[in-house]
C-alpha positions in Angstrom: 16.6 -35.7 -14.4 15.2 -32.1 -14.6 11.6 -32.0 -13.4 9.0 -30.9 -15.9 7.4 -28.7 -13.3 10.5 -27.5 -11.5 10.5 -27.3 -7.8 6.8 -26.3 -7.6 4.2 -28.8 -7.0 1.5 -28.4 -9.7 -2.1 -28.7 -8.9 -4.2 -31.6 -10.3 -5.9 -29.1 -12.5 -2.5 -27.9 -13.9 -1.4 -31.5 -14.6 -4.6 -32.3 -16.3 -4.5 -29.2 -18.5 -0.8 -29.8 -19.5 -1.4 -33.5 -20.2 -4.6 -32.8 -22.2 -3.0 -30.2 -24.4 0.2 -32.2 -24.8 -1.8 -35.2 -26.2 -3.2 -33.0 -29.0 0.2 -32.1 -30.4 1.9 -33.7 -33.4 5.6 -34.1 -33.5 6.2 -31.0 -35.6 3.8 -29.0 -33.3 5.8 -30.2 -30.2 9.0 -28.8 -31.8 7.2 -25.6 -32.8 6.0 -25.1 -29.2 9.6 -24.5 -28.3 9.9 -21.6 -30.7 9.3 -17.9 -30.2 8.9 -15.9 -33.4 9.1 -12.2 -34.1 6.0 -9.9 -34.6 6.4 -6.2 -35.4 3.5 -3.9 -36.2 5.9 -1.7 -38.0 7.5 -2.5 -41.4 11.0 -1.0 -40.8 11.8 -0.9 -44.5 8.6 0.7 -45.7 8.1 2.7 -42.5 4.4 1.7 -42.3 2.0 0.1 -39.8 1.5 -3.7 -40.4 -1.9 -5.0 -39.7 -1.3 -8.5 -41.2 1.9 -10.6 -41.2 1.6 -13.6 -43.6 4.7 -15.4 -42.2 3.5 -15.0 -38.6 0.0 -16.3 -39.5 1.4 -19.3 -41.3 3.6 -20.1 -38.3 0.6 -19.9 -36.0 -1.9 -21.8 -38.2 0.4 -24.4 -39.8 3.0 -25.0 -37.1 1.2 -24.0 -33.8 4.3 -22.1 -32.6 4.6 -21.8 -28.8 5.6 -18.1 -28.5 5.6 -14.7 -30.1 7.9 -11.9 -29.2 6.4 -8.4 -29.8 8.6 -5.6 -31.2 7.7 -2.1 -32.4 4.2 -0.9 -32.9 1.3 0.9 -31.3 -0.5 -0.6 -28.3 -3.9 -0.8 -30.0 -2.4 -2.6 -33.1 -0.4 -5.0 -30.9 -3.4 -5.7 -28.8 -5.4 -6.5 -31.9 -2.6 -8.8 -33.1 -2.6 -10.6 -29.7 -6.3 -11.1 -29.7 -6.3 -12.3 -33.3 -3.5 -14.8 -33.0 -4.7 -16.2 -29.7 -8.2 -16.7 -31.3 -6.9 -18.7 -34.2 -4.2 -20.8 -32.6 -4.6 -24.4 -31.6 -2.5 -24.0 -28.4 -2.4 -20.7 -26.5 0.6 -18.6 -27.4 3.1 -17.4 -24.8 3.4 -13.7 -25.7 6.8 -12.2 -24.8 8.4 -8.8 -25.0 11.9 -7.4 -24.5 10.7 -4.5 -22.3 13.5 -3.9 -19.9 12.4 -0.3 -19.2 8.7 -0.8 -19.8 6.4 -1.2 -22.8 7.5 2.3 -24.0 10.8 0.7 -25.0 8.8 -1.1 -27.8 5.5 0.6 -28.3 4.7 4.1 -29.5 2.2 6.1 -27.5 3.5 4.6 -24.3 6.1 6.5 -22.3 9.2 4.6 -21.5 10.6 4.2 -18.1 14.2 5.0 -16.9 16.9 2.4 -17.9 18.4 0.1 -15.3 21.6 2.0 -14.8 19.5 5.0 -13.6 17.8 2.6 -11.1 21.3 1.4 -10.1 22.1 4.9 -8.9 19.4 4.7 -6.3 19.7 3.4 -2.8 16.2 2.3 -2.3 15.5 -1.3 -3.5 11.8 -1.0 -2.7 11.4 1.5 -5.5 12.9 -1.0 -7.9 10.2 -3.5 -6.7 7.5 -0.9 -7.5 9.1 -0.3 -10.8 8.9 -4.0 -11.6 5.2 -4.1 -10.5 4.5 -1.1 -12.9 6.1 -2.9 -15.8 4.3 -6.1 -14.9 1.0 -4.3 -14.7 1.7 -2.9 -18.2 2.4 -6.4 -19.6 -0.6 -7.9 -17.9 -2.9 -5.3 -19.2 -2.0 -6.0 -22.8 -1.9 -9.8 -22.6 1.9 -10.4 -22.4 3.0 -13.3 -20.2 6.8 -12.9 -20.3 9.1 -9.9 -20.1 12.7 -10.5 -20.9 13.8 -8.6 -17.9 15.7 -7.8 -15.7 19.2 -7.5 -17.1 21.5 -8.8 -14.3 24.8 -8.5 -16.2 27.4 -6.8 -14.1 28.6 -4.0 -16.4 32.3 -3.8 -15.5 33.5 -2.7 -18.9 32.8 1.0 -19.7 33.2 0.3 -23.4 30.5 -2.3 -23.5 28.6 -1.6 -26.7 25.5 -3.6 -26.0 24.7 -3.8 -22.2 26.1 -0.6 -20.7 23.2 1.5 -19.4 20.9 -1.6 -19.5 22.7 -2.9 -16.4 22.2 -1.9 -12.8 25.9 -1.2 -12.6 29.2 -2.8 -11.7 28.5 -3.7 -8.1 27.5 -7.4 -8.1 25.6 -7.1 -4.8 23.5 -4.2 -6.0 22.9 -5.9 -9.4 21.7 -9.0 -7.5 19.6 -7.2 -5.0 17.9 -4.9 -7.5 17.5 -7.7 -10.0 15.6 -9.7 -7.3 13.3 -6.8 -6.6 12.6 -6.1 -10.2 11.9 -9.8 -10.7 9.6 -10.0 -7.7 7.6 -6.9 -8.9 7.0 -8.5 -12.3 6.1 -11.9 -11.0 3.8 -10.5 -8.2 1.8 -9.0 -11.1 1.5 -12.4 -12.8 4.2 -11.8 -15.5 7.2 -14.2 -15.8 10.5 -12.5 -15.4 13.7 -13.5 -17.3 17.2 -13.1 -15.9 19.6 -12.2 -18.6 22.1 -12.6 -20.2 23.5 -15.8 -18.7 26.3 -16.4 -17.8 27.1 -12.7 -17.9 27.4 -10.2 -20.8 28.8 -7.2 -18.9 32.5 -7.5 -19.7 32.5 -7.4 -23.5 33.6 -4.9 -26.1 31.8 -6.6 -29.1 28.1 -6.4 -29.8 26.7 -10.0 -30.0 24.2 -8.7 -32.6 27.2 -8.3 -34.9 29.7 -10.9 -33.9 30.5 -13.4 -31.1 32.1 -11.7 -28.1 34.9 -13.4 -26.2 35.3 -13.4 -22.4 38.7 -14.6 -21.3 38.1 -15.1 -17.6 38.7 -18.1 -15.4 35.9 -20.1 -13.9 36.7 -18.8 -10.5 36.4 -15.2 -11.8 33.1 -16.0 -13.4 31.8 -17.6 -10.2 32.8 -14.6 -8.0 31.4 -11.9 -10.3 29.3 -12.7 -13.4 27.4 -15.6 -12.0 26.7 -14.0 -8.6 23.5 -12.1 -9.6 22.1 -15.1 -11.5 22.5 -17.3 -8.5 20.6 -14.7 -6.4 17.7 -14.6 -8.9 17.6 -18.4 -9.2 17.4 -18.8 -5.5 14.6 -16.1 -5.4 12.5 -18.0 -7.9 12.9 -16.2 -11.2 10.7 -17.9 -13.8 13.1 -18.0 -16.7 16.6 -17.2 -17.8 18.0 -16.1 -21.2 21.2 -17.6 -22.4 23.6 -15.2 -24.1 25.7 -15.6 -27.2 29.2 -15.5 -25.8 32.4 -17.4 -26.3 33.8 -18.3 -22.8 36.7 -20.8 -23.2 36.7 -21.4 -19.4 33.2 -23.0 -19.7 33.4 -24.5 -23.2 36.5 -24.1 -25.4 34.9 -25.6 -28.5 35.9 -23.1 -31.3 33.2 -20.5 -32.0 30.8 -22.3 -29.7 28.4 -19.7 -28.2 27.2 -20.3 -24.7 23.6 -20.4 -25.9 24.5 -23.4 -28.0 26.8 -25.1 -25.5 25.7 -28.2 -23.6 28.5 -27.4 -21.1 26.9 -24.1 -20.4 23.1 -24.9 -20.4 23.0 -28.5 -19.2 26.2 -28.9 -17.1 26.6 -25.4 -15.6 23.0 -24.0 -15.5 21.0 -27.2 -14.8 23.4 -29.5 -13.0 25.8 -27.2 -11.1 23.5 -24.3 -10.4 20.4 -26.4 -10.2 18.2 -24.0 -12.1 14.9 -25.6 -13.2 12.9 -22.8 -14.8 12.4 -22.0 -18.4 15.5 -21.3 -20.5 15.3 -19.0 -23.5 18.1 -18.6 -26.0 18.9 -15.1 -27.0 17.8 -14.3 -30.5 19.2 -17.0 -32.8 19.1 -14.6 -35.8 21.9 -12.5 -34.2 25.3 -12.7 -36.0 27.0 -14.1 -32.9 25.5 -17.5 -33.7 24.1 -17.1 -37.2 27.5 -16.6 -38.8 28.7 -20.0 -37.4 25.4 -21.9 -37.4 23.3 -20.8 -40.4 20.2 -22.3 -42.0 18.5 -23.8 -38.9 21.6 -25.3 -37.4 21.5 -22.8 -34.5 18.1 -24.2 -33.6 19.4 -27.8 -33.5 22.4 -26.8 -31.4 20.2 -24.9 -29.0 18.2 -28.0 -28.2 21.3 -30.2 -28.0 22.6 -27.7 -25.5 19.5 -28.2 -23.3 17.4 -25.0 -24.0 13.7 -24.9 -23.6 12.7 -22.1 -26.0 14.4 -20.9 -29.1 14.0 -17.1 -29.6 13.7 -15.9 -33.2 15.0 -19.0 -35.0 14.3 -17.5 -38.4 12.8 -19.9 -40.9 10.4 -22.0 -38.7 9.9 -24.7 -41.4 13.6 -25.1 -42.0 14.3 -25.3 -38.2 11.6 -28.0 -37.7 13.1 -29.9 -40.6 16.6 -29.7 -39.2 15.5 -30.7 -35.7 13.6 -33.7 -37.0 16.8 -34.7 -38.9 18.8 -34.4 -35.6 16.2 -36.6 -33.8 16.5 -39.2 -36.5 20.3 -39.1 -36.1 19.8 -39.5 -32.4 21.4 -36.2 -31.6 18.2 -35.2 -29.8 15.8 -37.5 -27.9 12.0 -37.2 -28.1 11.8 -37.7 -24.4 13.8 -34.5 -23.9 11.6 -32.7 -26.4 8.5 -33.9 -24.6 9.8 -32.8 -21.2 10.5 -29.3 -22.5 7.2 -29.0 -24.2 5.4 -29.9 -20.9 7.6 -27.4 -19.0 6.5 -24.7 -21.5 2.8 -25.8 -21.3 3.0 -25.6 -17.5 4.4 -22.1 -17.8 1.4 -21.2 -20.0 -0.9 -22.6 -17.4 0.7 -20.7 -14.5 0.5 -17.4 -16.4 -3.1 -17.6 -17.2 -3.3 -19.0 -20.7 -5.6 -22.0 -19.7 -8.3 -19.4 -19.3 -7.3 -16.7 -21.8 -9.5 -13.7 -22.2 -9.2 -11.1 -25.1 -7.4 -7.9 -24.3 -9.9 -5.1 -23.7 -8.7 -2.2 -25.9 -10.9 0.5 -24.2 -8.7 3.1 -22.6 -5.7 0.8 -23.3 -3.1 3.4 -24.1 -4.1 5.5 -21.1 -3.9 2.5 -18.8 -0.5 1.6 -20.1 0.7 5.1 -19.3 -0.8 5.2 -15.9 1.9 5.8 -13.2 4.8 6.2 -15.6 5.4 10.0 -15.1 5.3 9.6 -11.3 7.7 6.6 -11.5 10.0 8.6 -13.7 10.0 11.4 -11.2 10.6 9.2 -8.2 13.5 7.5 -10.0 15.0 10.8 -11.1 14.8 12.2 -7.6 16.4 9.2 -6.0 19.1 8.7 -8.7 20.4 12.2 -9.2 24.1 12.1 -8.2 26.2 15.1 -7.1 30.0 14.9 -7.6 32.8 17.3 -7.2 32.6 20.3 -5.0 30.5 20.1 -1.8 29.0 23.6 -1.8 26.4 23.1 -4.5 23.6 24.1 -2.3 25.0 27.6 -2.3 22.3 30.1 -3.2 22.2 31.4 -6.7 19.7 34.1 -5.7 20.6 37.6 -6.9 23.6 36.3 -8.8 24.3 36.8 -12.5 23.9 33.3 -14.1 24.2 31.9 -17.6 23.0 28.6 -18.8 24.8 26.8 -21.6 22.9 24.0 -23.2 25.4 21.8 -25.0 23.9 19.6 -27.6 20.9 21.9 -27.9 19.8 24.1 -30.7 16.6 25.3 -29.0 14.8 25.4 -25.7 13.9 22.4 -23.5 12.4 22.1 -20.0 15.7 22.6 -18.2 16.6 25.8 -20.1 13.2 27.2 -19.5 13.6 26.6 -15.8 16.9 28.3 -15.8 15.3 31.3 -17.3 12.4 31.3 -14.9 14.1 30.3 -11.7 17.4 32.1 -12.0 16.7 34.8 -14.7 19.6 33.2 -16.5 20.9 34.2 -19.9 20.5 31.1 -22.0 23.0 29.9 -24.8 22.8 26.9 -27.0 25.9 25.1 -28.4 25.0 22.0 -30.5 27.5 19.3 -31.6 27.7 20.6 -35.1 29.4 23.9 -34.2 33.1 24.1 -34.9 36.2 25.1 -32.9 36.1 28.7 -33.9 32.6 29.1 -32.5 33.7 27.3 -29.3 36.6 29.8 -28.9 34.2 32.7 -29.4 31.7 31.2 -26.9 34.5 30.9 -24.3 35.4 34.6 -24.7 31.8 35.6 -24.5 31.0 33.7 -21.3 34.3 33.9 -19.3 34.4 36.4 -16.4 31.0 37.8 -17.3 28.8 35.8 -14.9 28.9 34.8 -11.2 28.0 31.3 -12.1 27.6 29.1 -15.2 25.1 26.3 -15.3 26.1 23.8 -18.1 23.9 21.0 -19.5 25.1 18.1 -21.6 22.1 17.0 -23.7 21.3 14.7 -26.6 24.5 12.6 -26.5 24.6 8.9 -27.5 23.8 6.1 -25.1 26.8 4.0 -26.0 30.5 5.0 -25.8 31.5 4.7 -29.5 32.9 8.0 -30.8 33.0 9.6 -27.3 29.2 9.3 -27.1 29.0 11.5 -30.2 29.9 14.5 -28.2 31.9 16.7 -30.6 35.5 17.7 -29.9 34.7 21.5 -29.8 32.1 20.8 -27.1 34.5 18.8 -25.0 37.1 21.6 -25.3 34.6 24.3 -24.4 33.3 22.4 -21.4 36.7 22.0 -19.9 37.7 25.5 -20.6 34.6 27.0 -19.0 35.0 24.8 -15.9 38.6 26.0 -15.5 37.8 29.7 -15.8 34.4 29.9 -14.0 32.3 28.6 -11.1 30.2 26.0 -12.7 27.6 23.4 -12.1 27.5 20.8 -14.9 24.5 18.5 -15.5 25.0 15.4 -17.6 21.6 14.3 -19.0 22.5 10.8 -20.1 24.9 7.9 -19.6 27.2 8.7 -16.7 30.2 7.1 -18.4 30.3 10.3 -20.5 31.5 12.2 -17.4 35.0 10.9 -18.1 35.4 14.2 -19.9 34.9 16.0 -16.5 37.3 14.2 -14.3 39.6 17.0 -13.3 40.1 19.2 -10.3 38.6 22.2 -12.0 35.4 20.6 -13.0 33.4 22.2 -10.2 30.1 20.6 -9.3 29.0 17.9 -11.6 25.5 16.3 -11.5 24.7 12.9 -13.1 21.1 12.9 -14.2 21.1 9.7 -16.3 18.3 10.6 -18.7 17.3 13.6 -20.8 13.5 13.5 -20.7 11.4 16.4 -19.5 10.6 14.8 -16.1 14.3 14.3 -15.3 15.1 17.9 -16.4 12.4 19.3 -14.1 13.7 17.2 -11.2 17.3 18.4 -11.8 16.0 22.0 -11.8 14.2 21.3 -8.5 17.4 20.0 -7.0 19.2 23.2 -8.1 16.4 25.2 -6.5 17.0 23.3 -3.2 13.8 21.4 -3.1 15.4 18.1 -2.1 18.7 16.6 -1.2 20.6 14.4 -3.6 20.5 10.7 -2.8 22.2 9.0 -5.7 25.5 7.3 -6.1 27.4 6.4 -9.3 26.5 2.8 -10.2 29.7 2.5 -12.3 33.2 3.9 -12.2 33.6 6.9 -14.5 37.3 7.5 -13.8 39.9 7.3 -11.0 38.4 10.4 -9.4 34.8 9.2 -9.5 34.4 5.5 -8.8 31.3 3.5 -8.3 29.5 4.6 -5.2 30.6 8.2 -5.4 28.0 10.8 -4.6 27.6 13.7 -2.2 24.4 13.0 -0.2 25.1 14.8 3.1 26.1 11.6 5.0 24.4 8.3 5.6 20.7 8.4 6.7 20.2 7.9 10.5 17.4 5.5 9.7 18.4 3.2 6.7 15.9 1.8 4.3 15.2 -1.9 4.4 13.2 -4.6 2.6 9.7 -4.3 4.1 9.3 -8.1 4.1 12.4 -8.4 6.3 10.7 -6.1 8.8 7.5 -8.1 8.9 5.5 -6.1 6.4 3.6 -7.3 3.4 4.8 -5.1 0.6 1.5 -5.4 -1.3 -0.4 -4.2 1.8 2.0 -1.3 2.2 1.1 -0.5 -1.4 -2.4 0.2 -0.2 -1.0 3.5 1.2 -0.5 4.6 -2.4 -4.2 4.1 -3.2 -5.3 6.0 -0.1 -3.1 8.9 -0.8 -4.0 9.1 -4.5 -7.7 9.0 -3.6 -7.2 11.8 -1.1 -5.5 13.9 -3.8 -8.1 13.1 -6.4 -10.9 14.2 -4.0 -9.0 17.4 -3.1 -8.6 16.4 0.5 -5.0 17.4 0.1 -2.9 18.5 -2.9 0.0 16.3 -1.8 1.5 14.4 1.2 4.5 12.4 2.4 4.2 9.0 4.2 6.9 7.2 6.1 6.6 3.8 7.8 9.5 2.7 10.0 10.1 -0.3 12.3 13.0 -1.3 14.4 15.1 1.6 13.3 14.6 1.0 9.6 12.4 2.6 7.0 10.0 0.1 5.3 8.1 2.6 3.2 8.7 6.3 2.3 6.9 8.0 -0.6 5.8 11.5 -1.7 2.6 12.1 -3.5 1.0 14.9 -5.4 2.0 18.6 -5.5 2.4 21.5 -3.2 -0.8 23.2 -4.4 -3.8 22.3 -6.5 -2.4 23.9 -9.6 -0.1 20.9 -9.8 3.0 22.9 -10.7 5.4 21.9 -7.9 5.7 18.3 -6.9 6.1 17.2 -3.3 9.4 15.5 -2.4 10.1 13.3 0.6 12.3 16.2 1.9 9.4 18.7 1.6 9.1 20.7 4.8 5.6 20.9 6.4 4.2 23.2 9.2 3.8 20.8 12.1 1.2 22.9 13.8 0.3 21.5 17.2 2.9 18.7 16.9 5.2 21.6 18.0 3.8 20.9 21.5 5.2 17.3 21.4 8.3 17.6 19.1 9.6 20.8 20.6 8.1 21.9 23.9 7.5 18.5 25.5 10.9 17.3 24.4 12.5 20.4 26.0 10.4 19.8 29.2 11.6 16.1 29.4 15.2 17.1 29.0 15.0 19.7 31.7 13.2 17.2 34.0 15.8 14.6 33.1 18.5 16.9 34.2 16.7 17.8 37.5 16.2 21.5 36.4 12.4 21.4 36.2 10.1 20.5 39.1 6.7 19.5 37.8 5.1 20.3 41.1 6.2 23.9 41.1 4.0 26.7 39.6 4.2 29.1 36.8 5.0 31.8 39.3 8.0 30.0 40.5 9.6 30.2 37.0 8.0 33.2 35.3 8.2 36.4 37.4 5.9 38.3 35.0 2.9 36.1 35.9 3.2 36.8 39.6 0.2 38.8 40.9 -2.1 37.3 38.2 -4.5 34.4 38.5 -1.9 32.3 36.6 0.7 32.5 39.2 -0.4 29.4 41.2 -1.0 27.1 38.2 1.0 23.9 38.7 3.4 23.0 35.9 2.0 19.4 35.8 -1.5 20.7 35.3 -0.4 23.1 32.6 1.3 20.2 30.7 -1.8 18.1 30.9 -4.2 20.8 29.6 -6.0 20.8 32.9 -4.8 24.2 34.3 -8.1 25.9 33.6 -6.6 28.1 30.8 -8.6 29.1 27.7 -8.3 27.0 24.6 -6.8 29.9 22.6 -7.0 33.6 22.2 -7.5 35.2 18.7 -4.8 37.8 19.3 -5.0 39.0 15.7 -8.6 40.2 15.8 -7.8 43.4 17.7 -5.1 44.2 15.1 -7.3 44.1 12.0 -9.9 46.4 10.5 -13.1 44.4 10.2 -14.6 47.1 8.0 -11.9 46.5 5.4 -12.2 42.8 5.0 -9.9 42.0 7.9 -7.0 44.1 6.7 -4.1 44.6 9.2 -4.2 48.0 11.0 -1.4 50.3 9.6 -0.5 51.7 13.0 0.3 48.1 14.3 1.9 46.6 11.2 4.4 47.8 8.5 4.9 46.3 5.1 8.7 46.3 5.5 10.9 45.7 8.5 12.3 48.7 10.4 13.6 49.5 13.8 10.0 49.6 15.3 8.7 46.6 13.3 10.9 43.5 13.2 8.5 40.8 14.1 7.7 39.0 10.8 4.2 37.8 10.6 4.0 37.0 6.9 5.3 38.2 3.5 5.2 42.0 3.6 3.7 42.2 7.1 5.8 43.1 10.2 4.3 43.6 13.7 5.3 46.3 16.1 8.1 45.2 18.5 6.2 46.3 21.6 3.1 44.3 20.7 4.5 41.1 22.2 3.9 42.5 25.7 0.3 43.0 24.6 0.0 39.3 23.7 1.2 38.2 27.2 -1.1 40.7 28.8 -4.1 39.2 27.0 -3.2 35.8 28.3 -2.7 37.1 31.9 -6.0 38.9 31.7 -7.9 35.8 30.4 -10.3 34.2 32.9 -9.7 30.8 34.3 -12.2 28.0 33.7 -13.7 25.5 36.1 -11.4 23.2 38.1 -10.7 19.5 37.3 -11.7 19.9 33.6 -9.6 19.1 30.6 -9.4 21.8 28.0 -7.0 21.4 25.1 -5.2 24.8 25.2 -2.6 26.6 23.1 -2.0 28.9 26.1 -0.8 26.0 28.2 2.1 25.5 25.8 2.8 29.1 25.2 3.5 29.2 28.9 5.6 26.1 28.8 7.7 27.5 26.0 8.4 30.5 28.2 9.3 28.2 31.2 11.8 26.4 29.0 13.4 29.7 28.1 13.5 30.9 31.7 15.2 27.8 32.9 17.6 27.3 30.0 18.5 30.9 29.4 17.9 30.3 25.7 15.1 30.9 23.3 12.9 27.9 22.7 14.1 27.4 19.1 17.8 27.7 20.2 17.3 25.3 23.1 15.7 22.5 21.1 18.2 22.9 18.3 21.2 22.6 20.6 19.6 19.9 22.8 17.8 17.7 20.3 17.8 18.5 16.6 21.5 19.1 16.2 22.8 16.2 18.2 20.2 13.8 16.5 21.3 15.0 13.1 17.9 16.4 12.3 18.9 18.9 9.7 15.4 20.0 8.5 13.6 20.5 11.8 13.3 23.9 13.4 11.4 27.1 13.6 11.4 29.9 10.9 12.4 27.7 8.0 12.6 30.6 5.6 15.9 31.6 7.3 17.4 28.2 6.5 15.8 26.8 3.3 14.6 28.0 -0.1 10.9 28.7 -0.2 10.5 26.0 -2.9 11.3 23.3 -0.3 8.5 24.4 2.1 4.9 23.3 1.4 2.3 26.1 1.6 -0.1 25.7 4.4 -3.3 27.7 3.5 -4.7 30.6 1.6 -5.6 33.0 4.5 -8.6 35.2 3.6 -8.5 37.4 6.7 -5.6 39.0 8.6 -2.6 38.1 6.4 -4.7 37.7 3.3 -2.2 35.6 1.3 -0.9 32.1 0.7 1.0 31.2 3.9 4.2 29.5 2.9 7.3 29.3 5.2 5.6 31.4 7.9 3.8 29.6 10.7 0.1 29.1 9.9 -1.1 29.7 13.5 -1.8 33.4 13.7 -0.8 33.6 17.4 2.5 31.9 16.8 3.1 34.2 13.9 2.6 37.2 16.1 5.1 35.8 18.6 7.6 36.0 15.7 7.3 32.4 14.5 8.6 30.8 17.7 6.1 29.6 20.3 5.5 26.6 22.5 2.3 25.7 20.9 3.1 26.1 17.1 5.8 27.2 14.7 7.9 24.0 14.2 8.6 22.8 10.6 10.1 19.4 9.6 10.2 16.6 7.1 9.2 13.0 7.6 12.8 11.7 8.0 13.6 13.9 10.8 10.4 13.1 12.7 11.1 9.4 12.2 14.5 9.9 13.8 13.0 11.7 16.8 10.3 9.1 17.4 12.7 6.2 16.9 14.9 7.6 19.6 12.0 7.8 22.0 10.9 4.2 21.1 14.4 3.1 21.9 14.2 4.5 25.4 16.2 7.6 24.7 19.0 6.1 22.7 19.8 6.1 19.0 22.8 4.6 17.2 24.6 3.9 20.4 24.1 7.4 21.8 21.9 8.2 24.9 19.9 11.4 24.6 17.4 10.9 27.4 17.2 8.5 30.4 14.8 5.7 29.8 13.4 6.3 33.3 12.3 9.8 32.2 10.5 8.4 29.1 8.9 5.7 31.2 7.7 8.3 33.7 6.1 10.4 31.1 4.4 7.4 29.5 3.6 5.4 32.5 -0.1 6.1 32.9 -3.2 6.4 30.7 -2.7 5.6 27.0 -5.4 8.0 25.8 -3.4 11.1 26.6 -1.5 10.9 23.4 -4.7 11.7 21.5 -5.6 14.4 24.0 -2.2 16.0 23.5 -3.2 16.6 19.9 -6.8 17.6 20.8 -8.4 14.6 19.2 -10.2 13.3 22.2 -11.9 14.2 25.5 -10.9 12.8 28.9 -12.6 9.9 30.4 -15.2 10.9 32.9 -13.7 8.9 35.7 -10.3 10.6 35.3 -11.2 14.1 36.4 -10.6 13.3 40.1 -7.2 11.6 39.6 -4.3 13.2 41.3 -1.5 11.2 39.7 0.0 12.6 36.4 -1.1 11.6 32.9 1.5 10.9 30.2 1.9 13.3 27.4 2.2 10.8 24.6 2.1 7.1 24.0 4.8 5.4 22.0 3.9 2.6 19.7 6.2 0.1 17.9 
């Protein structure tokens, strides 16, 4: 027999509360506890706000109904309803909502979140968990105990009129994995999740709101596909399941018997064969899929006979109670079964906080419900964006004549404004009401006039009926433009609509999945080169673009993994969010990127904030940052280890052995090992720029040393509009050679040490430092973002600004190295100048942690790494200048390591 409490062992307090409440219930109240009724704060017929619902109040006061499902309305009104009905009811009400993509799906003034198909385009399950937590936090804040989510139907029918973009896609494994993460996020916030629509609603062509869909599949087919995600969520502990209105003869061939009313489905399959012991909800019993065959309360009776716990939207509560009592008298239903289900429902109420219910605080309620929504939308949009077709989309559109055609638009939106601002594009609108003659005229106007056409498909329908309501003239114009021109087409909506683009002439096509302002801004950022596309189609669009298609530049070297599987507590990792947000709020930084990796897998990766304090450009995980003195480690020291590994560098030799131009100076005899360890007596740094500026003119660069444009005598770029004399580099080296040496046996963190080491690397390798590390390390490791002088390889929009420099360069430094000395060396120096993103750095450090190997390839002997890390652990901090040496280390003759590696 199915346990009242499921597999969990209730506390004595829980048992006592359930039993005490149960004893107060009359027979009719027990039946009513198994019903969930509708409450909307909007009168759809009169289009007005409803502050009082007579039928709902009667059901609450007279029958003591067990649950209320919230529909449309404002959050403040709904919160008042929740507080009112909870205050007058005999037994606490289980408030439910169908909010698959957040409360914005039902409540005005709350922004909605992306639908599940957009989530299904992502590769990162941890982001789905965070999404679930956000939805759970919304529900918790307004006093909702159950969210009818996630949808775990496998949408393998592109013509599905009711599930479609509500599904994670057609891959059962991804549907299962993402469904589990969404469920965990909800339930970790104290909100019951609900797996729906059992046993699988993805392969239908009829809307069960209108009729009873039929699925003619064998039981083996159902087991291998439709039931797979449900099993995964059942095993993961989902609190409830919703039973769909489907006719599946392989399960129950009784004519017109919906699965929700079928004992063979609910009791035999769900309970006995799949051993699910949580709460079972029916889908709405007012839907035509059951109501046309079981009217006037009969659907409620059949639902209980089938074995369900809670009846959603049964219609007439009084009539349903009457019919159920009649069935009990006729011994079609047993009181012991009713009692067990009532106790199971009461236990759910206890578990989700209703034994100690507190009124919803309406102060700042709307703001609280919107908190985090925009950022989540941005993260999902960035991770879901899917590039199809040609592979050269990253080609620069700078200095090209570009037009933007907004199909489905009659006026400007965020994307069209960005096309004007970013590309100086001519903007045209072609809405779905325009006819074939105007389409032909538009084709003649646009063809062969522009170097590139950017096309946006906007405002088309979510579901496939009538070709997503994209007009015939628009479909014709789209194909004609793609055949005649170089195009990039953005689809801002359901990816199934891309079936119109499945041809060899379609150029580059980008699936964006939604048409809100945030998604449009993210799409424009991708076109500007600010991040790499990561998404893959969650469904098959056509034979050309099947599920999984998407150009992402290859698989990541470090894959993402479930943090829990790597030994992390996901909730503790979530504390990183709070720290970063606090830093941004307090203006410690405008933005940042954080990555946590373990055992070759990424447990956490997230971007926060913006590039600058004006909050106009968001930070992405691919944003490049100036690594400053990490150049010493990630470029120069890596080069030194490689040369040592190959036997080409002797650490006991001197600078004079490798650099002829230091001979005759007091730097000639400095031992390489001491230089590496910042104990070669060199100055910490030399402010080279000071003798090249006019202090009487607020630090302006001297015109006889700098030019504003590059020419034959000035090709060393220092900043935007500032180029140094070619011969001044010799002056920089002269200043180093002329600098005095400090006392012996003293640690001084020095840029000059690593300026010298960069030149040693160049002398031995015969290559410039940037070329050597690129060939030796970054290229072979697949580190595509790391390197010097990023302006030469990436759009400026992908590079984070470093600082507003008031003296010398007197501008916002962006894409040029922040260190003035490194800038005067042309952006490449041993002490500074390297730029990278977090993913590349994680690859480099993982290789070192693995003893010089990565993905089966050896890049450095383990003995070399052991040698460089064999001694004192504090040198890693010294290498970055964060610490001073221990007093008893000054006399040591053996070498110090340059860094310490931590797992």
